[in-house]
N, C-alpha and C positions, 0 to 999 in steps of 0.2 A: 633426405633432404640434408641440402648443407648447413651445416653448423659452425660458429666459433666460439671460443671464450670471450668471457666479460669480464668486469671487475665489479665485483661489490662497492658500494657508494663508500663501504667501511677502507677498502683497500684487498680485501680478501679474494680469492680466487673462487670463482662462483661454477656452478654449472652451465654448459652452454644454453645458449639462445636460441631456439631456429632461426630460421633467416627470416620470414615472414613477421616473427617479432622485432630484429633488429630492423629490418625496411618500414615497419610501422613507427618506433621512436624516430629513425632518422626523417620520416614524411614530418612528424610534430616537432622539431628541432632544428629542422634544416634553415641556413641560413635564407633560403629561398622561400622560407613560410613568408606568408603577408606580415604585417606587426603584430608583434607579439600581444595577443589577449588581453595582458595584464594591463599594456599602454594605450590602449584604442579608447576613442571617447566614449560617453552615453552615445553621443548621436551616432556613432557608426555601430555601437552595438544595435541600436536601433533599427537602423537599415538593413544589419544581418539577420535580426532575429522576423522583419517584415519579407526579408527574401526566403528565409526559411518557409515562412509561411505560405508566399505565393508558390514556392515551389511544391512544398506538401500539397497544396490544392489541385496545382497542373499536373503532376504525377500520378493521382490518384488509381487510374488504372494500371499504372505500371507496378506500384508497389502491393495493391490489391491483389495482382496474378500471382502465377506461379504456382506452385505444388508447398510453400512453408504453410499454409494452413490445414493441408491435408498430412504434413508432416506432424503437426501440433496433435490433431485428433487419431494419431496413431499413438502418440504419446501417451494420451489419456485412456487407452485402449477403448474407444468409443466404435460402435457400428450403426450404420443405419442411419436413422434420423437424429439421433442423439449426435453423431460425425458431422453432420450438415448441420445441424445449428451450433455444434462447437466450432466450424470454418468461418460462419457468419458472425459469431459473436467474437470471435477473436479479432476480425478486420474492424469492427465495430468500435470494440473497446480500443483497440490503438489508435483510431482516427478521434475519438470523442478525445480521450487524453491529451494526443498531442496537438487536437488543433484547437481545445480550451484552456492547454498552457500556452502556446504560441499566441493565441488573441490575448490573454491576461495578460502577458509579459509585457507585448507592445502597448494594450492599453494603459497600463501602468507606468512605463517607461517615458510614454507621451505625457502623461500628468505629469510627471515628476522636472519633465523638461519643460513645461510649461505652455505644449503644443497639444493639450486635450484637456477634455473634462475632468472634473473633480470623479474620480468612482463612487459610487453609490455607497458599498462598504464602508469609504473612508468618510462619507461626509455623514455619517450616523455613527454618534460617537455618545457614549455614557460612562460615567465613573460608576463602579460595584467594588465592594470588598473581596480581595483573593489572597487566602493565604495571609490574614494577616497586614497587608497593604492595599492600597488603591490602586484599582487594576483601571485600565481605558478598555473598555469595550468597543470594539467597531463591529456595525450591524445591528439588528441584522439584515440581511438581503437574502430574496430566493434565491436557491440555488443552480435552477435550470429548469425551464418551462419543460422539459421532458420528465420533470419530477414536481409536481404540481403539488404545493402544502409543505415543502418541506425548504428549510432556512437556515442561514449558519450565521453564528457572531466568531470573533476572533478575542481573545481576552488576553490583554497582554500585562506584564507588571513590571517592578523595575526588577533586574536581576539579582540584588543583593548586592553587586560588588560596590566599593568606594571607586567613585569615577577615577580617582588619581591613581589607585593601587592596579586597576584595570589597566590603565595605557602603559603604568609603567613593566607589568607583565605581558602586552600585546610587544614591547618595544623589546622584551629581552627574548620573546619567543623570536619575533621579527631577526633578530642579532644570531641567535642561533641556527636559523632557518636559511642564512643567505646562501650557503655552498647546496642545498637541495633545488632540485631541478624543477620546470616548471609543469612537468603532465602530471594530470591527475588518472589514475588508472582507476575503471570502473569495473568492477568485477560483477558480471551480469547475474541477473537473479535468476532462480531457476523454474519458478511457480506460475510467472504470469509474463506474456512476452510485452506488454506495455509499461514494464516497471523499469526497466533498462533503459528504453527510450528517455522516461522523463528523467531519470537519474543523470541520462548525457547530456540533456538541455540545459537543466539544474546545473550542471557544472562549467558549462560552456558560457550559459546569456549570465548568471547570477553570480556564479564565482570567479567567472573569470580564464577559465584553467583550459589549455587543449587536453583532451579527451582519446585516452587511448580503453577502447573496450573489449576485456577478456570473455567473450561469452561463454556462459555456462554448458557444463558438456552435453546436458541434455537438452539445449536448444540454438546447435550449431546454424540453423537454418536461419535462423532473426540474421543473418549476416545479408542476407535477399533484401528483406524492406528497408531495414536499416541503411543499407549502401545506396538505395533511391532517397530514401527521405531526407540524408543526411549529407547529400552531396554537395550543397554549398559550404559547407562547415569542413568537408574532407579538401575541396579545392585549394582552401584558404590554409589549407597545415594545423587546422583545429581539430580534428577528427580523423581516427583511423582505428580499425578493428582487428582481432585476431581470434582464431577458432583456440579452447582449451587443448592444451597438448597433455600435460601432466602437472600434479601437485609442488613437482620439484621444477618445471618449468617457472609454474605462476611464482614460485619464491623468488627466483633468479629475477624474474620481470620486477619485482617489486623492492628489489634490491638496487636494483639498477640506477646511477647516479642521475638519470634525466626524470625520474619520477619523484615527483614532491610530495604526493595527495593519493589518498587512495578511498575510496568510495563502495560501501560495502549493501546490499539489500540481501540478508542471509539470515545465518544463525550467529548467536554468540561466540560459540566454539571457533567459527571461521573470523570473526571480528579479534578473538583472542590471538589466534593464531596468526592474523595479519601483523598485530601489534608486535607480536614476539618477533617475526621476521623484521621489521623496520628497526627495533631494537639492536637485533643483532649487525644490522648493517651498518646503523648510526650510532656507536655506543655513546657519543660523544653529547647527545642529544638526552637533556630530561625528560622526565616522565611523561611534563605536561605538554612540551614540544611532541615529543610521540604523538599525543592523542591529538594535540592540534591539526595533526597532517592525516587525521583518518574520519571520515563521516560515514554514518550507518544507520540502516533503519532495521531492527533485528526483530524482535515476534514480541509472544503477550502469551501468558495463560488467561486468554480474553474474558472478563467478567462479563456476565448478562444480569444486573443488577435489577431485582423487582422490589418494587416499593408497596410499601404495607398499604392498603385501603382495599375500598369494595369494587369490584371489576362485574365488567356485564358479561356475558356468555361469550359474546363476539368479542370483546376486549382481551378474553384470557385466549378464545383460539385464535386471534390475530397476533397476539404476542408468541404464542409457540408456534406458529408459521415463522414469523421473522427469526426467534433462534434457530429454528431447522434450516434454514435457509444460508443459515451465518454458519450452521455446523457443516452441512452435508456437499455446501457449495464446493467444487473442485477438489472432492475427494478430501475436505477437512485440512487442505494442503494449502492455506493463508494463514498468513501474519496476522491477519485480523479473524481469521477463524472462532467461532464459537467455543470457550472450554470449560467453563464455570457459570453455573448458573447460582445465584445467589438467593436462597429465598428467605422471606421473616421466619423464624421459627412458631411464631403465636401467629400468623396471619391465618385466618379462618379459611380461606378457598385455595389454600398449598396443597390440598390433595387433589383438589379438582383440577388446577392447573397441572401437576404431575401427568394426571391421565391426558390432556389434552396434550403434553406435551409428547407423552409416547405415542399418542395417535399418529400426529405430526410426523413424527420419526419414522411411523409406519409407512404413511400415505405418501409422504415425498420419495421419490425413487433415489437409489442409491447408486454411485459413479464409482471405478473403479479409485482405490487409493494407490496412486500411482507413482507416486515420489518417491525416489532411493529412501530406503532405511525408516520411511515411515509409517510400514507395516509392524517392521521389528521394534519400531519406538515404541507402538501402541501393544504389543504381545508383552514386552519389558514391564511395561507400566500397569497391565489389567493383570499380571503375574503377579506383581507385588502387592496391589488393591486385594484379590482373592485370598492370599496369603496371609495376610490381617484381618479376613474375614468380612471385608468391605462388600457390599450386594452389588454385586455387577450382573447388567440384565444385556444381552445384544438383542438389539431391535432389528427384527429382520423386516426389509423393504424388498421390493420390487427392482430389476435395474433400470437404469434409465432407457434402455430398449431391449427387446429381446434378443437381438444378437450379441448386447453387451455382455462379455462374460465378469462375472464378479464372485468373492464367495463369502464367507463367515468373516474374514480377515479386512474386508471393506466398509462392512455393517459396524454401525455406531454401535461402540458399547456406553452406557450409563453407567455411573458410579456413583453409590449412595455415599458420600463421606460423612455424613453426622453432623455435628454440631461440634466448634473450637471448643475447648475446656472440658469438654464433656466425654466420658470413657469410648473407647471405641472409634474417636477421630479420624480421620485418613486424610491427612494433609496433602499426600504425595502428588495427587494430578492434579494439584495447585504449584507445585515448586517448580515446576519447569513446563515449558512449551512442547503440546502433543503434537503436531502439525500431522494430525490425521484423526482419525474417527472417533475419539475418545470424549464425552462429555460428563463432566462433575457434576454433581448437587450439592449444594450446602447448607443448612441451615442456621442462621445467625439467630441467635437469643438476646432481646433485649428488653428491659423493663420500660423503655419510653414510649411516648405517645406516639401514634400514625404519624401526624404532620411533622415529627423530627426524626422518624428511623432514617432517614436515608445519612441526614447530618450528625448524628448522634452514633448510629451503629455501622451503616453500611460502608460509610464514605471511611471512617478510620480505620477499619478493616482491609480493604482493598490499599488503599493509601501505604500500609505496613507492607513493606517487600519481603518481610520476613514470614507474612501469611501468603503471599500470591506472587510469582512470576511478574516482572515487565511491568511497564508503564503507556503502553503504545496505544490502544483504544479500549474503549467498553462501551456499555449500551445501557442505558436506564429506562426503564418502563415503569410508567405510573397510570393511573386512571385517570379519566375524566370526572369523574365525583369529587377529586380535589381540586379542580378548579384550573384555569389556563396555565399551562405551562411556564410561558413568561413573566406571568403575575404573582405564580406565588411563592413568597420569601421564604417557606420553608425549601422546597426545589432548589430557588436559584443559591442558598445559601450553600444546600450539599453541593449543586455544579461547583459555585466557588471556589469548593477547598477539595473539589476530587483532583487527584493527580494523575491524568494521565493524558496525553497530547492530542488524543479524537475522542468526545465525548457525544453520542449520538442520542436522543430522549425521543422513545418511542418509534426507532429506526436502527435498520441494520447499520452496526459502525462502518461498512463498507462507505457510507456516504462522509465520512470524516475524508477519508482520500479523495473523494471528488472536489471536496472542499478548497484542496491546497491547489489544484487547478485553477481555480476561482478568486484567487485572493487568501486560504488561509494558509495552513502548514500541516504538515505531516512528518511525526515523528514523537520519540520517547518523550516524557514530560521532563523538564530541565530540573526540577529539583528531585529527579528519581539518580542517585549519584552512584550507584552500581553498575550504571553502563547496561541493564539488561536489557532494555529496548534501541539500545543505540546511543549515538552522539549526532547532537546535530538536527536538523531538520531538512526537507525539501520545501519548495512555496514560498510564501510571502512574496507575491508577484506585485505587490504597491509597496513595497517597502517600509510596511508597518510595524512591525515586530524587531528586526534590528537585532541588537543584543539583548533585546528584554527576554523574560521568561515569555511563554505563550503556550496556548492551548485553544484547541477550535471545539466549540460546541453548536453540533446541528441538532434542528429540531425538525422532528417529522409531523404529521397529521397527528390527531389523536389516535386511539387504538380503536376506536369508533369505524373506522376506515379499512376497508378492506386492503393488505398491503400489496405493494410494486411486485414483486417476485415470487414466484411460487414455483419450485422444481417439477412439479407435475402438470405445470400448463405452462411449460414455457411457449415464448411465440413463434411463430412460424418462421423460419430464416429470412423469407422477403422482408419482415418487417424488420431485422436490424440491417440488409442490405440496405433497405431505403435510411436507416436512421446513419448508415456510413455516409451516400451520399449528400446528406442535408449536414451532416460535420466535415466533410471534404468542400464545400461551397464558401464564396466569399461572401456570400448574402443569400438572401430568402429566394429571389426569384431565378437566381443561377442555381441553387439548391433544388427548386420548383421542376425545373426546366429538366436536370439532371433524372431527377427522380422519376417524369415521366417518360422519357428517354429509355430508361432503365425497363420500364413496367412494358412498354408498347414494344420492345425488343424481343421481351420473355414472353409476351402474349402470343408474337407473331409465331417463334419458334415451337411455344407449343399447339397452336392451333396447327400449323405445317406439319409436327410429329405425325397426326393422325391421318396425312397423305401417306398410303402407301410408297415407299424408294425415295422420293422426297424426304418423306420426315426423317427416313434415314440418316442423311445427310445433317443434320441437324443435331444427331443423337451424341 
C-alpha cells in the first residue's frame, strides 16, 4: 500500500498515514464537500436526517444481506442455533437503535422548528430536589411498545457553573481551538455492532461534525452495512470510514491537523492514551481545551443495588434472573455488564437471594468470553482475590448450544468481598471494570431503618468513587411491599441523590441506553469528575438537557412480573427478523406488509424443501 509522510498538528514529523486514511480525510475536508456541517441551518439538518431515515428504510434488504452477521457469530465463537440467533439479533439491534435514533431526532428538531407537536417527554414536567438543587424532571413516558410496563424520566439540574464564568471559559476554549480541524474521529467500539453507528449519527446530527470512523480491529466487517446506511452522509462529504491498521497509525491520524474532535466508546486507558496523543500534537492547548476535544463513553463496575425489605419468592427469583442476564450477556463484555451486587448486611432474605442467584447463574447458559484481554483480566482479578482469602466460586453452566465450546475461563466466578470497614473486606473487584465473567457480592452494614437504607447507606457508598469504579449506569431493586416506585418518598430521595448517568429500577440497566434513543441520554454522571466513565453523553434528541447536569431513570415493572429476557429461553430468530422488518418500516401498514411478505416467502421455501430435487434448489 502506498504511503506518504504527514505532519503533526504541532509541526513534528509523524509516522506515515496509509492512502486510505489520507483519501478519507481529503473526502471530509475537500472544497468539493457540501456546505460545512457547522454552518448549515437547522432546516438543512432536518432534511438530512429525513433523507437518512428514508434511505435506511429503503436499503433494508441491502444492509441486512451479506456475510457480516456470520462474521460476528464467528467472533463470538458461537455454533448452531446460538449462531443463528446471534445473526438475527445483530440485525435487529442495529435496526432498532438506528431507527429509533433517527425518528426521535426528526421529531425533536421538527418540534424545535415549530413544525411538529410537543413530544410527550417534554410535555410532562415536574420539579424535584436533586443533589441539593431543584431539578427539572421530564416524563415519565413509555419506553417502547416492545417493552410494556417500562417508562423513563430525564432528570436535569443546573451544572453549578456561573453563567458568566461559563461563557468566558467557552470563549477561551474557542479562541484556542480556532486552528483545530473540523473532522471528528470516531474510534469504533469493539463489543457491539450498533454502538459506532449511534456515535456517528450523534456526532454528525447533534455535534454537526463530519466523521471519520476508524473501525475496531475485531469488527472490520461493519464497513459493509455502515457504507450502505450512511451513504447519504458519505456523498456529501460528511462521513468516511477506514479499517484499523495499527496503534501507531491511529496515533498519527489523531495528530493530523484536520482532526478537531475524537469520540471513544471503550476503556479508560484508551481515553487516556487519546488525550496524551492530543497533548503531544497540540502542546499549545490547555488541559481543558484538550478535554473539550474528546467525548467518551467508557465503562463501570456496574452496581446492582438491592433494597432492604420483604420480597416474595417470585420477586427474589426475578431479581436474580435480571442480574444474571446482565452479567452473562455477551460473555460479560459490555460497558453495562453487572459486576457488583450490593446487599444489606442485616437483610433477612440475603441468604435465600444468594441461593437463587447461584441457581440462576447455573441455569442460564454460558457464552464464550470472546473479547481480547477479558479472560486474562478475569484471571488476574480472581488470583488476587484468592490470595487475600476471598471466597471465589466458579458457577458451572451449560454452553449456549452443544456445539459451542466453552471452558472454565468463560464461566462466571462469584467473589464474596465482605463488608466495608470489617476485617477481610476485599475492594479489588469494585475498583476497576472487569469486562468479563466476574460478579462481586458486597454486604453494606447499616443501622438505619429499611425505608431509608438506600438513601442513607447504599447511595453514599456507590457515589464515593473511592469505593467503586465509574458512574455510567446501575440497577436498583426494591419490593412491591414497600409501595409504588413513583410514589415512595424514600426511593425518590435515593434516586435523586444517586450519581449515575443511567439508573434502572427493577430492570436491566441496558434500558438506560435504549432510553437515549428516545429522548434520554447515555454517559457517565457529570458530577463524577475523575472521568472514569467518560466525558459528555449521546442522546438528548429533544434538546432538554443542553449544558445542564442530567441522568435518566428507567422504571421497570414490579418484580412480581416475569422479566423480558432469559438467556435460557431466547426467542426463535424469526421473531427477531419480524422485529427488524417493523423497525425498518415508515409506518405500521408497511411494516405489516413486509412481515407478511417475509413469512409467506419463508413458508413457501419451507414447503418446497420437502419436495425431492426441487427442494434442493432452495437450500
